[in-house]
BATORGU-863265 format. One record per residue (C-alpha): x negated, y negated, z negated; residue in three letters; residue number from 1. Coordinates in nm, 4 decimals. Layout:
N
site px:X py:Y pz:Z res:Ala n:NUM $
...
This chain:
381
site px:0.0020 py:0.0010 pz:0.0013 res:Met n:1 $
site px:-0.1317 py:-0.3478 pz:0.0983 res:Ala n:2 $
site px:-0.2214 py:-0.5704 pz:-0.1892 res:Lys n:3 $
site px:-0.0124 py:-0.8877 pz:-0.2370 res:Ala n:4 $
site px:-0.1603 py:-1.2066 pz:-0.0999 res:Arg n:5 $
site px:-0.0980 py:-1.5652 pz:-0.1645 res:Gly n:6 $
site px:-0.2329 py:-1.9164 pz:-0.1882 res:His n:7 $
site px:-0.2153 py:-2.2404 pz:-0.3968 res:Val n:8 $
site px:-0.1746 py:-2.5954 pz:-0.2786 res:Arg n:9 $
site px:-0.1433 py:-2.9250 pz:-0.4564 res:Gln n:10 $
site px:0.1918 py:-3.0967 pz:-0.4349 res:Arg n:11 $
site px:0.1094 py:-3.4050 pz:-0.6421 res:Ser n:12 $
site px:-0.1266 py:-3.4907 pz:-0.9215 res:Pro n:13 $
site px:-0.0983 py:-3.2190 pz:-1.1852 res:Gly n:14 $
site px:0.1545 py:-3.0157 pz:-0.9716 res:Ser n:15 $
site px:0.0692 py:-2.7051 pz:-0.7750 res:Trp n:16 $
site px:0.2777 py:-2.4871 pz:-0.5497 res:Gln n:17 $
site px:0.1988 py:-2.1184 pz:-0.5865 res:Val n:18 $
site px:0.2968 py:-1.9017 pz:-0.2952 res:Thr n:19 $
site px:0.2925 py:-1.5201 pz:-0.3152 res:Leu n:20 $
site px:0.3274 py:-1.3204 pz:-0.0055 res:Glu n:21 $
site px:0.5391 py:-1.0099 pz:-0.0656 res:Leu n:22 $
site px:0.5660 py:-0.6999 pz:0.1351 res:Pro n:23 $
site px:0.8211 py:-0.7329 pz:0.4231 res:Pro n:24 $
site px:1.1854 py:-0.6489 pz:0.3529 res:Asp n:25 $
site px:1.2093 py:-0.2703 pz:0.4006 res:Pro n:26 $
site px:1.5440 py:-0.3002 pz:0.5704 res:Gly n:27 $
site px:1.4968 py:-0.5842 pz:0.8075 res:Thr n:28 $
site px:1.1140 py:-0.6159 pz:0.8249 res:Gly n:29 $
site px:1.1466 py:-0.9883 pz:0.7601 res:Gln n:30 $
site px:0.8744 py:-1.1858 pz:0.5816 res:Arg n:31 $
site px:0.9189 py:-1.2417 pz:0.2109 res:Arg n:32 $
site px:0.7613 py:-1.4950 pz:-0.0257 res:Gln n:33 $
site px:0.7804 py:-1.5975 pz:-0.3879 res:His n:34 $
site px:0.7243 py:-1.9713 pz:-0.4464 res:Ile n:35 $
site px:0.7050 py:-2.1510 pz:-0.7780 res:Glu n:36 $
site px:0.5524 py:-2.4709 pz:-0.9127 res:Thr n:37 $
site px:0.2921 py:-2.4788 pz:-1.1821 res:Val n:38 $
site px:0.2237 py:-2.7996 pz:-1.3856 res:Lys n:39 $
site px:-0.1388 py:-2.8441 pz:-1.4915 res:Gly n:40 $
site px:-0.4729 py:-2.7767 pz:-1.3310 res:Thr n:41 $
site px:-0.5721 py:-2.5855 pz:-1.0170 res:Gln n:42 $
site px:-0.7287 py:-2.3328 pz:-1.2393 res:Lys n:43 $
site px:-0.4068 py:-2.2624 pz:-1.4186 res:Glu n:44 $
site px:-0.2182 py:-2.2364 pz:-1.0891 res:Ala n:45 $
site px:-0.4823 py:-1.9840 pz:-0.9657 res:Leu n:46 $
site px:-0.4410 py:-1.7821 pz:-1.2780 res:Lys n:47 $
site px:-0.0678 py:-1.7763 pz:-1.2343 res:Arg n:48 $
site px:-0.1131 py:-1.6556 pz:-0.8753 res:Leu n:49 $
site px:-0.3439 py:-1.3745 pz:-0.9924 res:Thr n:50 $
site px:-0.0867 py:-1.2717 pz:-1.2537 res:Glu n:51 $
site px:0.1848 py:-1.2494 pz:-0.9941 res:Leu n:52 $
site px:-0.0428 py:-1.0558 pz:-0.7517 res:Gln n:53 $
site px:-0.1337 py:-0.8056 pz:-1.0238 res:Arg n:54 $
site px:0.2281 py:-0.7569 pz:-1.1079 res:Gly n:55 $
site px:0.3321 py:-0.6894 pz:-0.7585 res:Val n:56 $
site px:0.0398 py:-0.4503 pz:-0.7055 res:Asp n:57 $
site px:0.1504 py:-0.2625 pz:-1.0172 res:Gln n:58 $
site px:0.5067 py:-0.2454 pz:-0.9062 res:Gly n:59 $
site px:0.6489 py:-0.4838 pz:-1.1522 res:Leu n:60 $
site px:0.9494 py:-0.7010 pz:-1.0591 res:Pro n:61 $
site px:0.8941 py:-1.0636 pz:-0.9703 res:Ile n:62 $
site px:1.0186 py:-1.2935 pz:-1.2421 res:Pro n:63 $
site px:1.3537 py:-1.4460 pz:-1.1436 res:Lys n:64 $
site px:1.3470 py:-1.8027 pz:-1.0247 res:Ala n:65 $
site px:1.5919 py:-2.0770 pz:-1.1020 res:Gly n:66 $
site px:1.6302 py:-1.9994 pz:-1.4789 res:Leu n:67 $
site px:1.5430 py:-2.3052 pz:-1.6777 res:Thr n:68 $
site px:1.3885 py:-2.3172 pz:-2.0246 res:Val n:69 $
site px:1.7125 py:-2.4529 pz:-2.1667 res:Ser n:70 $
site px:1.9164 py:-2.1738 pz:-2.0132 res:Glu n:71 $
site px:1.6862 py:-1.9053 pz:-2.1333 res:Trp n:72 $
site px:1.6621 py:-2.0500 pz:-2.4929 res:Leu n:73 $
site px:2.0411 py:-2.0652 pz:-2.5098 res:Thr n:74 $
site px:2.0636 py:-1.6992 pz:-2.3950 res:Arg n:75 $
site px:1.7870 py:-1.5855 pz:-2.6235 res:Trp n:76 $
site px:1.9413 py:-1.7463 pz:-2.9337 res:Leu n:77 $
site px:2.2776 py:-1.5911 pz:-2.8546 res:Ala n:78 $
site px:2.1612 py:-1.2517 pz:-2.7590 res:Glu n:79 $
site px:1.8478 py:-1.1864 pz:-2.9505 res:Asp n:80 $
site px:1.8370 py:-1.4143 pz:-3.2489 res:Val n:81 $
site px:2.1940 py:-1.4464 pz:-3.3791 res:Arg n:82 $
site px:2.2737 py:-1.0699 pz:-3.3864 res:Pro n:83 $
site px:1.9439 py:-0.9783 pz:-3.5675 res:Thr n:84 $
site px:1.8527 py:-1.2570 pz:-3.7979 res:Arg n:85 $
site px:2.0062 py:-1.4184 pz:-4.1083 res:Arg n:86 $
site px:2.2524 py:-1.6875 pz:-4.0267 res:Ile n:87 $
site px:2.0474 py:-1.9697 pz:-4.1687 res:Arg n:88 $
site px:1.7397 py:-1.8536 pz:-3.9823 res:Thr n:89 $
site px:1.9408 py:-1.8616 pz:-3.6607 res:Tyr n:90 $
site px:2.0599 py:-2.2133 pz:-3.7488 res:Glu n:91 $
site px:1.7025 py:-2.3278 pz:-3.8031 res:Arg n:92 $
site px:1.5937 py:-2.1811 pz:-3.4674 res:Tyr n:93 $
site px:1.8902 py:-2.3259 pz:-3.2943 res:Glu n:94 $
site px:1.8246 py:-2.6685 pz:-3.4445 res:Ser n:95 $
site px:1.4604 py:-2.6623 pz:-3.3462 res:Leu n:96 $
site px:1.5507 py:-2.5734 pz:-2.9858 res:Cys n:97 $
site px:1.8366 py:-2.8317 pz:-2.9550 res:Arg n:98 $
site px:1.6481 py:-3.1221 pz:-3.1227 res:Val n:99 $
site px:1.2885 py:-3.0713 pz:-3.0209 res:His n:100 $
site px:1.2146 py:-2.8079 pz:-2.7582 res:Ile n:101 $
site px:1.5009 py:-2.8417 pz:-2.5049 res:Ile n:102 $
site px:1.4794 py:-3.2332 pz:-2.4753 res:Pro n:103 $
site px:1.1159 py:-3.1852 pz:-2.3889 res:Ala n:104 $
site px:1.1141 py:-2.8706 pz:-2.1768 res:Leu n:105 $
site px:1.4750 py:-2.7838 pz:-2.1155 res:Gly n:106 $
site px:1.4929 py:-2.8727 pz:-1.7384 res:Gln n:107 $
site px:1.1621 py:-2.7022 pz:-1.6602 res:Thr n:108 $
site px:1.2017 py:-2.3776 pz:-1.4563 res:Pro n:109 $
site px:1.1142 py:-2.0910 pz:-1.6889 res:Leu n:110 $
site px:0.8638 py:-1.9444 pz:-1.4390 res:Thr n:111 $
site px:0.6909 py:-2.2823 pz:-1.4098 res:Ser n:112 $
site px:0.6000 py:-2.3147 pz:-1.7665 res:Leu n:113 $
site px:0.2217 py:-2.3689 pz:-1.8043 res:Ala n:114 $
site px:-0.0118 py:-2.4272 pz:-2.0983 res:Pro n:115 $
site px:0.0032 py:-2.7952 pz:-2.0178 res:Ala n:116 $
site px:0.3737 py:-2.7963 pz:-2.1049 res:His n:117 $
site px:0.2998 py:-2.6482 pz:-2.4412 res:Ile n:118 $
site px:0.0275 py:-2.8988 pz:-2.5151 res:Lys n:119 $
site px:0.2565 py:-3.1844 pz:-2.4194 res:Thr n:120 $
site px:0.5279 py:-3.0496 pz:-2.6423 res:Leu n:121 $
site px:0.3028 py:-3.0251 pz:-2.9451 res:Gln n:122 $
site px:0.1685 py:-3.3698 pz:-2.8867 res:Asn n:123 $
site px:0.5169 py:-3.5194 pz:-2.8561 res:Lys n:124 $
site px:0.6351 py:-3.3591 pz:-3.1757 res:Leu n:125 $
site px:0.3313 py:-3.4808 pz:-3.3603 res:Ala n:126 $
site px:0.3847 py:-3.8328 pz:-3.2213 res:Asp n:127 $
site px:0.7446 py:-3.8198 pz:-3.3495 res:Lys n:128 $
site px:0.6016 py:-3.7781 pz:-3.6977 res:Gly n:129 $
site px:0.6538 py:-3.4037 pz:-3.7483 res:Leu n:130 $
site px:0.4056 py:-3.2498 pz:-3.9889 res:Ala n:131 $
site px:0.1603 py:-2.9877 pz:-3.8431 res:Pro n:132 $
site px:0.3573 py:-2.7136 pz:-4.0182 res:Ala n:133 $
site px:0.6802 py:-2.8284 pz:-3.8554 res:Ser n:134 $
site px:0.5116 py:-2.8501 pz:-3.5188 res:Val n:135 $
site px:0.3733 py:-2.5038 pz:-3.5753 res:Gly n:136 $
site px:0.7238 py:-2.3682 pz:-3.6640 res:Tyr n:137 $
site px:0.8562 py:-2.4996 pz:-3.3330 res:Ala n:138 $
site px:0.5708 py:-2.3268 pz:-3.1596 res:Arg n:139 $
site px:0.6537 py:-2.0041 pz:-3.3294 res:Val n:140 $
site px:1.0131 py:-2.0249 pz:-3.2158 res:Val n:141 $
site px:0.9137 py:-2.0944 pz:-2.8541 res:Leu n:142 $
site px:0.6619 py:-1.8172 pz:-2.8595 res:His n:143 $
site px:0.9269 py:-1.5730 pz:-2.9787 res:Gly n:144 $
site px:1.1581 py:-1.6872 pz:-2.6978 res:Ala n:145 $
site px:0.8855 py:-1.6457 pz:-2.4279 res:Leu n:146 $
site px:0.7857 py:-1.3036 pz:-2.5763 res:Lys n:147 $
site px:1.1351 py:-1.1809 pz:-2.5190 res:Ala n:148 $
site px:1.1269 py:-1.3251 pz:-2.1622 res:Ala n:149 $
site px:0.8102 py:-1.1325 pz:-2.0939 res:Val n:150 $
site px:0.9645 py:-0.8144 pz:-2.2390 res:Gln n:151 $
site px:1.2550 py:-0.8594 pz:-1.9969 res:Gln n:152 $
site px:1.0211 py:-0.9132 pz:-1.6923 res:Asp n:153 $
site px:1.1369 py:-1.2770 pz:-1.6597 res:Leu n:154 $
site px:0.7790 py:-1.3913 pz:-1.7172 res:Leu n:155 $
site px:0.4395 py:-1.2341 pz:-1.6512 res:Ala n:156 $
site px:0.2774 py:-1.3892 pz:-1.9568 res:Arg n:157 $
site px:0.3427 py:-1.5951 pz:-2.2661 res:Asn n:158 $
site px:0.1856 py:-1.9381 pz:-2.1970 res:Val n:159 $
site px:0.2007 py:-2.0290 pz:-2.5722 res:Val n:160 $
site px:-0.0905 py:-1.7906 pz:-2.6269 res:Asp n:161 $
site px:-0.3121 py:-2.0013 pz:-2.4098 res:Ala n:162 $
site px:-0.2766 py:-2.3179 pz:-2.6340 res:Val n:163 $
site px:-0.4264 py:-2.3625 pz:-2.9698 res:Lys n:164 $
site px:-0.1790 py:-2.4254 pz:-3.2558 res:Pro n:165 $
site px:-0.1675 py:-2.7708 pz:-3.4158 res:Pro n:166 $
site px:-0.4463 py:-2.8462 pz:-3.6600 res:Ser n:167 $
site px:-0.3970 py:-2.9671 pz:-4.0169 res:Gly n:168 $
site px:-0.4417 py:-2.8042 pz:-4.3511 res:Glu n:169 $
site px:-0.1451 py:-2.6998 pz:-4.5536 res:Lys n:170 $
site px:-0.1004 py:-2.9320 pz:-4.8504 res:Gly n:171 $
site px:-0.1547 py:-2.7887 pz:-5.1915 res:Glu n:172 $
site px:0.1534 py:-2.7517 pz:-5.4191 res:Val n:173 $
site px:0.1638 py:-3.0151 pz:-5.6991 res:Thr n:174 $
site px:0.4251 py:-2.9106 pz:-5.9488 res:Pro n:175 $
site px:0.5655 py:-3.1505 pz:-6.2117 res:Pro n:176 $
site px:0.4020 py:-3.1551 pz:-6.5483 res:Glu n:177 $
site px:0.5459 py:-2.9889 pz:-6.8555 res:Ile n:178 $
site px:0.6300 py:-3.3166 pz:-7.0281 res:Val n:179 $
site px:0.8254 py:-3.4366 pz:-6.7240 res:Met n:180 $
site px:1.0447 py:-3.1220 pz:-6.7008 res:Val n:181 $
site px:1.0878 py:-3.1303 pz:-7.0801 res:Arg n:182 $
site px:1.2140 py:-3.4854 pz:-7.0692 res:Arg n:183 $
site px:1.4728 py:-3.4071 pz:-6.7975 res:Ile n:184 $
site px:1.6032 py:-3.0972 pz:-6.9705 res:Leu n:185 $
site px:1.6118 py:-3.2636 pz:-7.3169 res:Thr n:186 $
site px:1.8127 py:-3.5466 pz:-7.1728 res:Leu n:187 $
site px:2.0503 py:-3.3098 pz:-6.9878 res:Ala n:188 $
site px:2.1124 py:-3.1048 pz:-7.3049 res:Glu n:189 $
site px:2.1502 py:-3.3988 pz:-7.5351 res:Ala n:190 $
site px:2.4095 py:-3.5658 pz:-7.3150 res:Thr n:191 $
site px:2.5996 py:-3.2384 pz:-7.2497 res:Gly n:192 $
site px:2.5356 py:-3.2654 pz:-6.8841 res:His n:193 $
site px:2.7107 py:-2.9958 pz:-6.6683 res:Glu n:194 $
site px:2.3975 py:-2.9254 pz:-6.4791 res:Ala n:195 $
site px:2.1762 py:-2.8472 pz:-6.7904 res:Phe n:196 $
site px:2.2397 py:-2.4607 pz:-6.7820 res:Pro n:197 $
site px:2.1360 py:-2.4139 pz:-6.4213 res:Ile n:198 $
site px:1.8459 py:-2.6553 pz:-6.4414 res:Leu n:199 $
site px:1.7199 py:-2.4827 pz:-6.7547 res:His n:200 $
site px:1.7653 py:-2.1393 pz:-6.5856 res:Phe n:201 $
site px:1.5701 py:-2.2472 pz:-6.2751 res:Leu n:202 $
site px:1.2810 py:-2.3982 pz:-6.4744 res:Ala n:203 $
site px:1.2587 py:-2.1019 pz:-6.7193 res:Tyr n:204 $
site px:1.2909 py:-1.8173 pz:-6.4661 res:Thr n:205 $
site px:1.1382 py:-1.9506 pz:-6.1429 res:Gly n:206 $
site px:1.4376 py:-1.8201 pz:-5.9557 res:Ala n:207 $
site px:1.5289 py:-1.9650 pz:-5.6150 res:Arg n:208 $
site px:1.8245 py:-2.1991 pz:-5.6086 res:Glu n:209 $
site px:2.0315 py:-1.9682 pz:-5.3856 res:Gly n:210 $
site px:1.9587 py:-1.6744 pz:-5.6305 res:Glu n:211 $
site px:2.0852 py:-1.8742 pz:-5.9296 res:Ala n:212 $
site px:2.3966 py:-1.9920 pz:-5.7442 res:Leu n:213 $
site px:2.4767 py:-1.6264 pz:-5.6382 res:Gly n:214 $
site px:2.4199 py:-1.4780 pz:-5.9826 res:Leu n:215 $
site px:2.7162 py:-1.2836 pz:-6.1350 res:Leu n:216 $
site px:2.7881 py:-1.2221 pz:-6.4967 res:Trp n:217 $
site px:2.7955 py:-0.8458 pz:-6.4253 res:Lys n:218 $
site px:2.4243 py:-0.8686 pz:-6.3326 res:Asn n:219 $
site px:2.3331 py:-1.0382 pz:-6.6535 res:Val n:220 $
site px:2.2370 py:-0.8360 pz:-6.9625 res:Asp n:221 $
site px:2.1996 py:-1.0749 pz:-7.2590 res:Leu n:222 $
site px:2.1539 py:-0.8006 pz:-7.5126 res:Glu n:223 $
site px:1.8508 py:-0.6560 pz:-7.3330 res:Lys n:224 $
site px:1.7468 py:-0.9982 pz:-7.2072 res:Gly n:225 $
site px:1.7304 py:-0.9845 pz:-6.8278 res:Tyr n:226 $
site px:1.9142 py:-1.0746 pz:-6.5093 res:Val n:227 $
site px:1.9206 py:-0.8834 pz:-6.1826 res:Thr n:228 $
site px:1.8878 py:-1.0689 pz:-5.8581 res:Ile n:229 $
site px:2.1018 py:-0.8954 pz:-5.5925 res:Leu n:230 $
site px:2.2387 py:-1.1766 pz:-5.3745 res:Gln n:231 $
site px:2.2050 py:-1.5375 pz:-5.2759 res:Thr n:232 $
site px:2.4661 py:-1.8050 pz:-5.2158 res:Tyr n:233 $
site px:2.4127 py:-2.0873 pz:-4.9682 res:Ala n:234 $
site px:2.5793 py:-2.3189 pz:-4.7228 res:Arg n:235 $
site px:2.5579 py:-2.2702 pz:-4.3483 res:Ala n:236 $
site px:2.7421 py:-2.4388 pz:-4.0606 res:Arg n:237 $
site px:2.9945 py:-2.1644 pz:-4.0693 res:Val n:238 $
site px:3.0646 py:-2.2295 pz:-4.4323 res:Gly n:239 $
site px:2.9495 py:-2.0695 pz:-4.7647 res:Met n:240 $
site px:2.7623 py:-1.7438 pz:-4.7228 res:Ile n:241 $
site px:2.6728 py:-1.4658 pz:-4.9595 res:Ile n:242 $
site px:2.3970 py:-1.2273 pz:-4.8620 res:Gln n:243 $
site px:2.1264 py:-1.0115 pz:-5.0160 res:Pro n:244 $
site px:1.7730 py:-1.1449 pz:-5.0708 res:Pro n:245 $
site px:1.5468 py:-1.1469 pz:-4.7619 res:Lys n:246 $
site px:1.3098 py:-0.8883 pz:-4.8871 res:Thr n:247 $
site px:1.3013 py:-0.5796 pz:-5.1125 res:Arg n:248 $
site px:1.0841 py:-0.7817 pz:-5.3518 res:Ala n:249 $
site px:1.3496 py:-1.0448 pz:-5.3721 res:Gly n:250 $
site px:1.5883 py:-0.7786 pz:-5.5239 res:Arg n:251 $
site px:1.4437 py:-0.7770 pz:-5.8792 res:Arg n:252 $
site px:1.4956 py:-0.8070 pz:-6.2551 res:Met n:253 $
site px:1.3865 py:-1.1292 pz:-6.4321 res:Ile n:254 $
site px:1.3235 py:-1.1033 pz:-6.8088 res:Asp n:255 $
site px:1.4696 py:-1.3878 pz:-7.0145 res:Leu n:256 $
site px:1.3108 py:-1.5741 pz:-7.3091 res:Asp n:257 $
site px:1.5164 py:-1.6182 pz:-7.6279 res:Thr n:258 $
site px:1.5953 py:-1.9869 pz:-7.5542 res:Arg n:259 $
site px:1.7384 py:-1.8983 pz:-7.2078 res:Thr n:260 $
site px:1.9428 py:-1.6296 pz:-7.3597 res:Ile n:261 $
site px:2.0966 py:-1.8761 pz:-7.5970 res:Gln n:262 $
site px:2.1692 py:-2.1145 pz:-7.3110 res:Val n:263 $
site px:2.3537 py:-1.8485 pz:-7.1170 res:Leu n:264 $
site px:2.5440 py:-1.7353 pz:-7.4318 res:Gln n:265 $
site px:2.6659 py:-2.0886 pz:-7.4830 res:Ala n:266 $
site px:2.7601 py:-2.1179 pz:-7.1134 res:Leu n:267 $
site px:2.9522 py:-1.7926 pz:-7.1344 res:Gln n:268 $
site px:3.1403 py:-1.9162 pz:-7.4372 res:Gly n:269 $
site px:3.2212 py:-2.2507 pz:-7.2624 res:Gln n:270 $
site px:3.3580 py:-2.0650 pz:-6.9612 res:Gln n:271 $
site px:3.5930 py:-1.8613 pz:-7.1853 res:Val n:272 $
site px:3.7303 py:-2.1923 pz:-7.3329 res:Leu n:273 $
site px:3.7630 py:-2.3438 pz:-6.9793 res:Gln n:274 $
site px:3.9586 py:-2.0263 pz:-6.8665 res:Lys n:275 $
site px:4.2077 py:-2.0639 pz:-7.1593 res:Met n:276 $
site px:4.2474 py:-2.4389 pz:-7.0964 res:Gln n:277 $
site px:4.3043 py:-2.3992 pz:-6.7210 res:Ala n:278 $
site px:4.5452 py:-2.1119 pz:-6.7619 res:Glu n:279 $
site px:4.6407 py:-1.9774 pz:-6.4252 res:Gly n:280 $
site px:4.4359 py:-2.2398 pz:-6.2367 res:Ala n:281 $
site px:4.1067 py:-2.0752 pz:-6.3278 res:Tyr n:282 $
site px:3.9761 py:-1.8614 pz:-6.0372 res:Asp n:283 $
site px:3.7339 py:-1.6271 pz:-6.2054 res:Asp n:284 $
site px:3.4912 py:-1.4837 pz:-5.9418 res:Lys n:285 $
site px:3.2417 py:-1.3832 pz:-6.2009 res:Gly n:286 $
site px:2.9725 py:-1.6454 pz:-6.1135 res:Tyr n:287 $
site px:2.7353 py:-1.7467 pz:-6.3930 res:Val n:288 $
site px:2.7060 py:-2.1017 pz:-6.2620 res:Phe n:289 $
site px:3.0466 py:-2.2354 pz:-6.1517 res:Cys n:290 $
site px:3.2707 py:-2.5360 pz:-6.1922 res:Asn n:291 $
site px:3.5385 py:-2.5913 pz:-6.4610 res:Ala n:292 $
site px:3.7856 py:-2.3878 pz:-6.2483 res:Leu n:293 $
site px:3.5528 py:-2.0832 pz:-6.1990 res:Gly n:294 $
site px:3.4666 py:-2.1578 pz:-5.8403 res:Lys n:295 $
site px:3.0990 py:-2.1437 pz:-5.7237 res:Pro n:296 $
site px:2.8958 py:-2.4576 pz:-5.7373 res:Ile n:297 $
site px:2.8459 py:-2.6622 pz:-5.4187 res:Glu n:298 $
site px:2.4775 py:-2.5940 pz:-5.3301 res:Pro n:299 $
site px:2.3843 py:-2.9592 pz:-5.3146 res:Lys n:300 $
site px:2.5208 py:-3.0318 pz:-5.6624 res:Trp n:301 $
site px:2.2307 py:-2.9106 pz:-5.8736 res:Pro n:302 $
site px:1.9791 py:-3.1080 pz:-5.6673 res:Ala n:303 $
site px:2.1841 py:-3.4262 pz:-5.6771 res:Lys n:304 $
site px:2.2162 py:-3.4124 pz:-6.0539 res:Asn n:305 $
site px:1.8544 py:-3.3361 pz:-6.1020 res:Leu n:306 $
site px:1.7637 py:-3.6517 pz:-5.9052 res:Gln n:307 $
site px:1.9975 py:-3.8498 pz:-6.1178 res:Arg n:308 $
site px:1.8566 py:-3.7227 pz:-6.4491 res:Leu n:309 $
site px:1.4973 py:-3.7670 pz:-6.3210 res:Ala n:310 $
site px:1.5802 py:-4.1237 pz:-6.2227 res:His n:311 $
site px:1.7269 py:-4.1929 pz:-6.5581 res:Thr n:312 $
site px:1.3941 py:-4.0637 pz:-6.7098 res:Cys n:313 $
site px:1.1978 py:-4.2916 pz:-6.4863 res:Gly n:314 $
site px:1.0710 py:-3.9985 pz:-6.2816 res:Leu n:315 $
site px:1.0716 py:-3.9530 pz:-5.9038 res:Glu n:316 $
site px:0.9689 py:-3.6866 pz:-5.6478 res:His n:317 $
site px:1.1054 py:-3.3978 pz:-5.8595 res:Ile n:318 $
site px:1.3041 py:-3.1525 pz:-5.6432 res:Thr n:319 $
site px:1.4991 py:-2.8466 pz:-5.7331 res:Leu n:320 $
site px:1.2372 py:-2.6224 pz:-5.5634 res:His n:321 $
site px:0.9619 py:-2.7982 pz:-5.7560 res:Ser n:322 $
site px:1.1122 py:-2.6297 pz:-6.0703 res:Leu n:323 $
site px:1.0050 py:-2.2974 pz:-5.9147 res:Arg n:324 $
site px:0.6569 py:-2.4245 pz:-5.8577 res:His n:325 $
site px:0.6591 py:-2.5611 pz:-6.2081 res:Phe n:326 $
site px:0.7510 py:-2.2201 pz:-6.3522 res:His n:327 $
site px:0.4706 py:-2.0474 pz:-6.1595 res:Ala n:328 $
site px:0.2121 py:-2.3042 pz:-6.2511 res:Ser n:329 $
site px:0.2869 py:-2.2851 pz:-6.6214 res:Val n:330 $
site px:0.2741 py:-1.9022 pz:-6.6203 res:Leu n:331 $
site px:-0.0727 py:-1.9053 pz:-6.4370 res:Leu n:332 $
site px:-0.2062 py:-2.1846 pz:-6.6635 res:Ala n:333 $
site px:-0.1189 py:-1.9627 pz:-6.9632 res:Ser n:334 $
site px:-0.3433 py:-1.6840 pz:-6.8207 res:Gly n:335 $
site px:-0.0641 py:-1.4604 pz:-6.6842 res:Gln n:336 $
site px:-0.1586 py:-1.1965 pz:-6.4342 res:Asn n:337 $
site px:-0.0928 py:-1.3242 pz:-6.0792 res:Ile n:338 $
site px:0.0527 py:-0.9854 pz:-5.9778 res:Phe n:339 $
site px:0.3211 py:-1.0127 pz:-6.2518 res:Glu n:340 $
site px:0.3852 py:-1.3747 pz:-6.1596 res:Val n:341 $
site px:0.4348 py:-1.2677 pz:-5.7997 res:Ser n:342 $
site px:0.6860 py:-0.9971 pz:-5.8973 res:Arg n:343 $
site px:0.8791 py:-1.2374 pz:-6.1080 res:Arg n:344 $
site px:0.9039 py:-1.4950 pz:-5.8368 res:Leu n:345 $
site px:1.0142 py:-1.2262 pz:-5.5903 res:Gly n:346 $
site px:0.7385 py:-1.2854 pz:-5.3328 res:His n:347 $
site px:0.7194 py:-1.0115 pz:-5.0592 res:Ala n:348 $
site px:0.3377 py:-1.0030 pz:-5.1100 res:Ser n:349 $
site px:0.0923 py:-1.1141 pz:-5.3723 res:Ile n:350 $
site px:-0.0897 py:-1.2870 pz:-5.0842 res:Thr n:351 $
site px:0.1990 py:-1.5351 pz:-5.0700 res:Thr n:352 $
site px:0.1623 py:-1.6118 pz:-5.4315 res:Thr n:353 $
site px:-0.2215 py:-1.6500 pz:-5.4038 res:Ala n:354 $
site px:-0.1808 py:-1.8774 pz:-5.0941 res:Asp n:355 $
site px:0.0536 py:-2.1105 pz:-5.2709 res:Ile n:356 $
site px:-0.0864 py:-2.1063 pz:-5.6207 res:Tyr n:357 $
site px:-0.4406 py:-1.9777 pz:-5.5912 res:Gly n:358 $
site px:-0.5875 py:-2.3203 pz:-5.6665 res:His n:359 $
site px:-0.4108 py:-2.3267 pz:-5.9935 res:Met n:360 $
site px:-0.5777 py:-2.0185 pz:-6.1391 res:Leu n:361 $
site px:-0.7694 py:-2.1427 pz:-6.4407 res:Pro n:362 $
site px:-1.1393 py:-2.0645 pz:-6.4770 res:Gly n:363 $
site px:-1.1567 py:-1.8068 pz:-6.2054 res:Gln n:364 $
site px:-1.4641 py:-1.9679 pz:-6.0470 res:Gly n:365 $
site px:-1.6530 py:-1.9676 pz:-6.3873 res:Lys n:366 $
site px:-1.5607 py:-1.6063 pz:-6.4553 res:Lys n:367 $
site px:-1.6910 py:-1.5004 pz:-6.1166 res:Gln n:368 $
site px:-2.0127 py:-1.6931 pz:-6.1619 res:Ala n:369 $
site px:-2.0736 py:-1.5352 pz:-6.4997 res:Asp n:370 $
site px:-1.9910 py:-1.1925 pz:-6.3743 res:Ala n:371 $
site px:-2.2391 py:-1.2314 pz:-6.0921 res:Phe n:372 $
site px:-2.5177 py:-1.3576 pz:-6.3248 res:Ala n:373 $
site px:-2.4539 py:-1.0716 pz:-6.5674 res:Ala n:374 $
site px:-2.4928 py:-0.8101 pz:-6.2917 res:Met n:375 $
site px:-2.8137 py:-0.9765 pz:-6.1872 res:Met n:376 $
site px:-2.9462 py:-0.9610 pz:-6.5351 res:Glu n:377 $
site px:-2.8438 py:-0.5989 pz:-6.5770 res:Arg n:378 $
site px:-3.0344 py:-0.4973 pz:-6.2670 res:Glu n:379 $
site px:-3.3450 py:-0.6946 pz:-6.3559 res:Ala n:380 $
site px:-3.6615 py:-0.4869 pz:-6.3744 res:Pro n:381 $
């Protein structure tokens, strides 16, 4: 079988036409060609031609022309992402595509995507003020979409692989200090603030917000002093959703200290009184953290109240998620084993814990230096 031939010619600065000569039509004997446009350099256009030639020589189908990046992303989100990913993950992917990727690349033919397009996209997102991590996340989403296109023979290669990811070191976590959290919780308790129980629980357990909101009384054992995390509660565009934790490690038991047990006992007693006062209006769904009528708390409610309390205390930049960082930092500062801290936080891997909180481990460098010196002395002649 004769090998596929072709050529490249410049159409305009930065635009190249790639023409691949295909075997004649077996039925009519007519000449056949595959033509596409590559944005970038002549070298990139020649590389694309080589890929197409290799694919034809190996009997692979020619990628379909005419499909735009926007059309493919829309199809990929609907057919690949939505059926297999958690709803909030799908919504994040869809939002990144709609807000950032499609406006920049949507009208580009899928088969014409070149590394230059990816470089331009990353630069545009950075110029818009997106952090390197956010630009990197958009890149991950686009890479996943193009990987699926390659698997379906719509593309010969994934051009994202040819472009370096955005540079920029990930910022270190800076949790609030103990005195700051103590001031907020003391104010909330002294004023009888409705948010005190959940804010105390988050600070004293390191649980995620959605895990606390989804916690049921049937999964709380105050006698033995632990709670079991089996579900999360969050808001999505479709409404409120209840789902299991993302990973097996997220499904865990969290031991409680005496003070937190007392806080939950008081909350339990308060809910019994509210149920009696509300009579038939109380809708008991079994949630630990609920409103005066037994319904689950609106997910934004704890964060809003934390901000108000922090502002009253003259504190800023304290978020609900920072209470999780606070809990981890206090445990590590007290010398707790990082493996046990990782389990308590529900991280899928201890590597995640080390990446986020490794810089907080006290005295590790000194211990390592002393251990090395001791070994050297032991082996001295």
